[in-house]
C-alpha positions, 0 to 999 in steps of 0.5 A: 870438039864434039867428041870431047863435049860428049865425053865430058857429059858421060863422065859427069853422069853415072852409067846405067848399071851404076845408077841401077846398083847405087839407086838400089843401095840408097833406097834400101838404106833409107827405108831400113833406117827411118821406117819407124818415123814414116810409120808415125807420120802415116798414123798422124795423117790417118783419118781414124787418128794416131792412137787408133791407128796404132800409136807408137806400137809396132812401128816396123809393121809393113816393113816387108812390103817396103823391103821388096819395093824400095830397091827396084823403086829407087833404081828405076828413079835414078836410072830414069833421072840420070839418063833423062838429065843427060839426054835433056841437057844435050837436047835443050842446051847443045851449045853450052858447056857440059858443066853448065848443062848439069846446073840447069834447074829446068833439066833437073825438074824435068828429069826428076819428074820423069824419074818419079813417074816411072818409079811410082809404078813400083812405089805406089803398090808398095805404099798402099800395102805398107800404109794399110799395115802401118794403120792396122787397117786389116789387123796385124797381118803379114805384108803378103797377106795384106797384098792379097787382101787388097788384090782380092777386095779391090783388084789391081786398081786397089794396088794403084789407089792413090797413084794420081795423088802420089804423082800430084805430090811427087812432082812439086816435091821433086821440082823443089828438091832436086834443083835445090839439091844440085845447086847446093851440092855444086855450090859446096864443091865450088863448081870446079871440083866433083862434090864429095859424098858428105857434100851430096848428103848435106845438100840432100838433107837441106833440100829434102827437109825444105821440100818435105815441109812445103809439100806436106798437105799433098802428102796428107791427101795422098795418105788419106786416099791410099788408106781408103778401102773400097767395099761392095756396099760402100762407095769411096770417093778418092778424088783429090779435091773431094779428099781435100774438102773432107780433110778440111771439113774434119780438121780445118787447115791445120789438118793439112799439116798433120805429120809435118814434123816427122815427115820433115825429119824423116825426109831430111835425114833420109835425104842425106842417106838417100842421096849421100849413099847414091853418090858414094856408091856410084863413085865406088862402082865407077872407080872399081870399074875403071880398075877392072878395065 
């Protein structure tokens, strides 16, 4: 009986190699498709204002850094998420059926938190370079030049500026998005059948849109911290509470929702592509592996 229980869990969770490849495909797809919306969102959240940050011009600026970091970042997330989900299910619910374990919101929240924490080791340096380029902080330069500029003026710490605020944003975001995504996906499929790619995509879009709108203030704080540049003669306070007070002093509570429309649109559409692509690619890889075997 125990052997059958383990086999059912393995069937429901993608293997390491599958999560790795499907995660890379999903991360690259969503960033390439919706990058201009992300640029507009970042410029709306910039302290210098939308038009001074570039307006609608050069919306693909900084794409190079994203192309390098999106695939490994997404792969790390999905490998960690899927493996953690399987492990935590077995540890926390050893006496329940495999299907009941997969539906646990506590497992999804914990696995997603671990996934985001790991992925941010790659994602944060990418976002620092990207956000500086999107707002023309160094002028119109290449991603490599912007990377070197951050490294030469602020060191490795500069590349991880905003890591804490990114985690501060991502944990609430994923704790809302992934339990809701898993619930909607399996609800659409009726729990007894495996969800299709379009059900995964629809669930991802709805869950992503809701989570994005609710966590926009955390995203504004993260963006301001990442855009802050340190120099030898100017002290930059990048603490979360200090940044929050500065935002409120500058624009009031309304400023905390700067860019909420493009952020919700970007993550809503991106969630459909991100999670739909992952689901479809994972199934395709698993099917191909079975035929080869």
